[in-house]
N, C-alpha and C positions, 0 to 999 in steps of 0.2 A: 826228198824230202817235201819238194809239190806234189809230186804221185800222190802219197799217203795223206795229203790237205786234202786235193782234191777226192780223192775215195771218201774221205769223211765226211766233205761236204755232200756224195753224190748219196754215200747213206741217211742223212738227212731229209735231200730233196726223195728219194725213194719214199721211206718213212711218213713224210706230207702226203704225197701221193694216196697212198694207201686209205687215208682219214677221208670221209664225205664231207664237205664243205670248208678242207683244208688244200689248199692249190701248193704243187712242188714248184710252181713260175715263181710264185710270192718268196720262196725260201730262196730261190737259185736269183731271185733279184735282190734279195736282202743280201746274200752271201758273195753281191760284187761277179756272178758268173753269168748274167742273163745273156747280156750282147753277145758275148763270147760265145756261149753255147748255139744261139741264133746263127753267128756267125759262120761257125765251123760247120755245124748241119747245113746252113744256106748255099755250102760249097759242095757236099757231095751231089756230082751229076753225073749223067753216063760216061763219061773221059775217066772216071774213078771207078767203074766198076771193067772199064776196057782194062785200066791199068793194074788193076788186080788180077784178073784173068790173063794179062801177056806175062806174068810171073813164067806160067807154064812152058814159055820159050825156051827159058832158062839162058838167057845172055845178057849183058851187063847193060845194055841198053834197055831192055825192060825192067830192069832193076830200079835203074835211074830214075827212070818215069815215075814209077811205082811209089819211089821215096819222094819224090815231088809231089804227088797225088796228098798223101800222107800227111806232110808237112803243110798242105794248101787245108785240108782239112782238119787239121789241129788233133790227129789221130790218137796222142798219149792221153791228151785231157778229155777228148771223149770217152776213151776206154776206162779214165778212171773213176770220172763222175758214172756211166754207163755202170759200171764194174760196181761202184757202192750202192747206186739205187737197186739193181738189180739183186742184190745178196741182201738191203736190207726188205725189200719185197717177197722175198723168199723166207726168209727167216722171223718177220714179224707178221706175215699173213695170218697167223693162228694167235697170236696176241692180241693182235688187234680186233680179231672176231669176238674175241673173249673181254676186252675192254670196252667195245662200243654196245655189248649185250647185258653185261653187269656192271659196268664202272662208266654210265656213258659222260656224268656231269663233267667229272673231275678230268675224263680225257679231252674232253673239249673246251675245257676249261684252261687247258697246258696250252692248245691252241690260239684260242682268242688270247693270251699273253702274247704268243711269239707274233700271231697278227697285227696285233695293237700296235707293238712297238715298230713291228716293219713299216708301217705306213711312211717314216721317213726315208728310207730308202730311195723309192722311184722320186718321193720327192726332190732329194737333194740334187737327183740327174737332170732337174728340171733346168733347163739355161736361162731363160726369160719367163718369170712367172707372172705370166699376163691371163686376159680373160679367154686367152685363146689355149691354153692349158685348163684354166678351171672349169671352164663349159662342158669338155670331153670327162672331167673328173665326175661332174655332177649328175650328169647322162650314164655314165659307166654305174655309178652309185646305184643312182635309179633305179636300171635295169637289171642289175642283183638281187635288190631287193625286192624285184616286183617277180621275179624269178622265184625267190624263195617263197613269198605268197602263193605262188602259182603251186610251188609243191604243196605247200600247207594243206592247200585246197584239193589236190590229189592225196594227198594222206587220206583225211577226214573222208574221202569217198570210198579210198581202199578200206577203211576201218568200217566204214557203214556197207560195205560189200561182204568182209568179213565175217559180221554181226549174222548178215543174211544169211551166209551161208553156211555158218554151225547150225541155223532153223533147220535147215535142210539138208544137212548131211547123212543122217542115217537114210533119208529117203535116196540120197545121189548113189550112197554104198550098195545098197539093193539094186539100183537098176545099172549101175556102171561099175562097178567094182570097188573093191577096199583102197582106202588111199596105198598100202603096200602096192597093188598091180599097177594103179597108177605110176608111184614110182620107179617101177620097174620098165615101165614103159618109156618114160622119159630119159631115161639113163642112155636108150639107144643116142647115136647120132647119126643127123641128119645131114641135108645140103642146106636146108630151110638155119637151123641152129648154127651152123658154121657158117653162113652167110650174117647171122647175126651177129657174130662175136669178130668177124672182119670189119664189119662196120662200127661195132662198138668200140673198134681197136682203134679206128680212124677219129671218129667223133671224140672221143676220152681223151685221145691225145691231146689235138687240136685244145681241148679247153684246159690239159694238163700244164701246157707250156705258159698260157695267160695268167698271169700272177690275180688272183682272187677268183677266177672262176676253178673249181675243182672238178679234176674228170673223175675221181670217184662219185663226186656228186651227180656230175649226167650220167654217169655208168647207171648210179641208182636210179635214175629218174628214167631210164629205158628199161629196167627191171635185169639190168646186169650182173649187178655189185657182188651177190652176196655167192652168186654162181663163179663169178671169176674167183673169190677168193677160197672158194671151196675145191677148183680147179688147179689153184696155186698149193694150197695145202696138203692136194692128194696127188700134185704131179700128172694132171690130166693132159696130156703134151698137145692131143689134137686142139682142144681149146685155147691150150697156152700159146700153140704156134699159129694158129690164125689171127687171133687176138694182136700178137705181137705183129704179124703181117701187116696187118691192118694199122697198126700204130705205126710202125715205120712209112706207110704212103703216105698217112695223115701229116706226120712230121714232116715230111718231105716237101707237101705240100703247101703246109699253113706257114710254116719257117720262110718260105718264099713270099710269101704277104705280110708278114711281121717285118721281115727286112727291108721290102719295099717301104714300109709306114715309118720306119725307124729313119732313109733314108731323106725321104721327102718331107715328112711332117712330124721330127722328131720329137717337138715339145709338147705336140696335141698328143701323141703316143705313149710319150710318158704322163702325160694330164689323166688320159682315159685309164691306164695299169694303175696309178693310183686310186682314183674312184672305184676300179675293180675291187683291190686293197680293200677299201676304206666299207666299202658296199658287203664284201664276205665278212665283215663283223657280225651284220645282221643274222649272215646265213650260219656261224657257228657260236651263236650265242648259247652257252651251256646249259641254260634252262630252260626247257619246254614242256609245253602240256600233250599230255599223252592219251591214247585212249588202249585198253587189251583186248586185240582179238585174234582169237584162234591161238591165245599163249603167245600173242608176240606184240613187245610194244609198238606200237606210231604214232611216232612224233605229230604233233600237228600245228604246235605256235611256238612261239615264244613267251615268257613269261617273266614275274620276278618273283624270288621265292618266296613264300610267305611266313615260312622260319627258316632261323639261321640254325641248322643243325651241324652235326658229323658230316656229311654228304656235302654241306656247303662250304663248311671251313674245307675239306680236302680239297672241292674246289678254288677256292681262293687260294690256298696253297699252292695246286700244280699252276692257276693263273699266272703266279709270282713266278716259278719257277722258269716258266716260258716266257717271260719279261726278263728275269735276268737273263737268260742265256742270249739273247737276242741283244741285249745291252752290249756282253761281253761280244758279240759277234760284229756288230757295229764299230767298238772301240779296237777291235783286232783289224777290222777293216782300215779304220782310219789310220793307225799308222803303219 
């Protein structure tokens, strides 16, 4: 029963990691899995790999050592969570692409409801609620809002460049070839492209395990978000494998840093994580100003909707649905 429960929670974490601005780490924290995941991953060491390789000796001693290592890294728990997350990402990649492009506001409204109610989870875990935890929380929230503002400026600049590109596109096509010719060239795989996806995996996974910081958001800033969604949807294994390898390296390194911080500065670390969750509300506010450039909507900042029509009603209902889900999760966790 626990395995099924962990698998379902892994599905929720995987779904969150697809959405730019939504953190899988936030849901892991809300679902009561965060520190357990960190502890399990932090126990993966060279001895773990040696124990796996030792199985090829085909003797009882090697098998016993393998069992000890698997118990140390909480392997059943990790497999259940990981399988749920992978299944969710594989199944929802196309759906999320559609929702983000065609139902942006209700999609973000749903996750806004999830995150707003989830702020209670890390706050409850702070043992001594003092300025020592409050100051890191304020700093983290300010950092995330500043990062969002930086992204908004980048999006405005992108819109301006796209508008300028549209004016010169016909000239560029005559000199450099048609878009079809360009896309054919871009489909080729190169060492530089491989290195980019490896680095993108290492950086984005480090963000994914931090509540409030979305790995998808970081991937979007790096310019690889839609490429990764396309690779997953089309099963482009060269890209997927390199990205996953980067994720593995980043995960092993970054969890060790977090484990150290939890051990030495428990309340300050949780205060910082709480601030990240609060700051992410600014990032995933569903109503955005936007500009159309090259047939693509580019979101440039937060706004309050000037009218309350069908889109806003759907967004409100989605928000309430997300909030109710978190309330149910918190009640289940309490019991």
